[in-house]
Phi, psi and omega in degrees: 000148181288154175310322178300320179283326172295325183234077182296351185270000170303127186296157183294139179088348180291332182264017177297145177260154169300147186282330181227111187256114184300153181295338179273008184257086172254126187219337188281154173310321184291324179294316180296315182291323175298317178295317179293323179290317190267336191249343184271114176240324185279320180274170177250121175270131174226145164274120180260347180198156164247125184290160173311334181270005180079022180256142178285145171250121189244156174230153176236130185237150171228146178084171182267132179291168176305145166291147179293153175152191190111149176249357180212176171280176175291317179302320178297323177295319180295339178273354181280163182299317184263355185053044188281108180297349180294332177302320177280320188272332179093210185290333177261033181303325187283351174303145174259124185233132186233130176236135176234138182231125183245155176053047164297333166256121192288350178265010184258076195297329183306320185294326182291312181301320180295312183296320182291319178291330174292317177295327176294321173299318176300319185281324189233348184090353183222151173283176187288356173265353178103357184286126178283145177226071187301325178292324176290321173303314176301320181292338173304324186257353180269343174252133194297321187215131181228127175231130179235132172248101194283346180211089182293336188223073183296328177300307182295325181290323179298326181284322181299120201272013181223150170285323182203131184278149169291149181287125182255012169093195189232022174291164184304325178267011185297334177292338197304319184289315180298317187292321179296309182295331186269311183263342173106174180223146175287166179291343174276001180096349181285164181282149161285308171076169177259134003266014188293339180299333180286359174282350188235083183218116354283151182277133171272102189303338182287346183277352192229156173293321185208125181277351176080182185268355182299304182275162172278181183296342171274006178082016185255133173276105190295339176292341184230038178296171178278072195303314187266001180248263178236071189292159175298163184293331174294319178289320184292322176298316181294320176295322175294319181296316180289326179297322181280321182278329186048061184292158171271323185226130178235125177254129180250100196269129185226167167243133176149098172230163180302135187289341180264006169213068198279059182222160177310134178232153183240122188264133175293127179276154167278105188213183177302140186305328185296345180278346185296313175293330173297310177308314181302319179289323181294314178298316176301317183296306186295318184284331175295315180295317178297328176294311179301331179276000186077025189248023176228164182291330181251147175266005184249105182304328179301331178276300191283342178258013185274114185295347179294338183288348186240125177271166185286143173275164182288170176305120178206199182309316178306314183300313183296320178297319179288321180281344179270341185218350180091354179287144170284111181252123190234132171274127175243124184255135180254149159306166178264145176286334193284340182203173183225174185224214179222172175262179188298342180270002179087008179273151187300135174241096180251127180243118175290158175309319178297324173300316178295325172296313178303315181294317175304310185296321177295318178305310179295319179300315184286329174296317179288324172295324176298315183288326174297312184286327178271337172085005171083192194297327180309322186258343189296323176303330182272326182283319190234078178293139179288000000 
């Protein structure tokens, strides 16, 4: 059944579709599965989990994984005198490994578009709009191992009732419909909203008019799962994935930035202290490129790429993945295609869908280039001393 029929109290008009959906805009579970089945030839597609709703969570990988080995746990490594990651990783400790996860919140469609177009670039050299990305193609072979999970929460995505939202403008309340569909709504029509939605894990869907795209079909927001108890199958799969791959860098791709600074943001994770200077360098690199491309609210990289402007987020999935594998796990937030905001001066900041795709791919390009150039954790202790 469609979300509209399952949740008949969704207000009229909230399930309207955009009138013209670009060819590069693939977001539904069915579109994801079809794309991975028909378009991936160089990468390896695997099903890593089945959601509570019976939907597959799939990964696409490029390059050879690390050889198994290591003589201790990651925690054991942090307890040694030199904190030598080689003790945990084993003979392939020096390989650079990258993992990206999109749409842990199912209604954050820009992230699915970005991940599938990244895979398209790796497969064909071009994104699904036909734009060539030669530097990204080169990075596919310059980073030893790349793993992409293009849809981390297929249950939430299946519940989110549109392929693409219509653009609803830049007024103060223009975000309301997207926020309702993503975080859910009370029976009186008001938003559950962020961060109040985190008060309901697992969420009892019967208590709300619409539970939104945040939770899976068990009602769990995967960003705040029961990580050390009984995590959901999607979360368990991500924990197992990073334990197996032992990545250096993990991107957790989301949609949701401040309406008065409506540009891609990079959030500082709550992680082991040794990751703080690495994050600072990563932040400067990604945000500088975005600024130079005209994709930040300031035109001055010294302003927009200053990591002191971002405080640490609380314990969440990023923390769990970092402490489970040693990878620096960073949330990158995109603006939404369904509404717009302003820059810090109050001037309109409108992002067309093609701009949002370009922003996603630039973020991936700079993230992979950062990993290539810095060499990963084997070198980070020397390059970025605490």
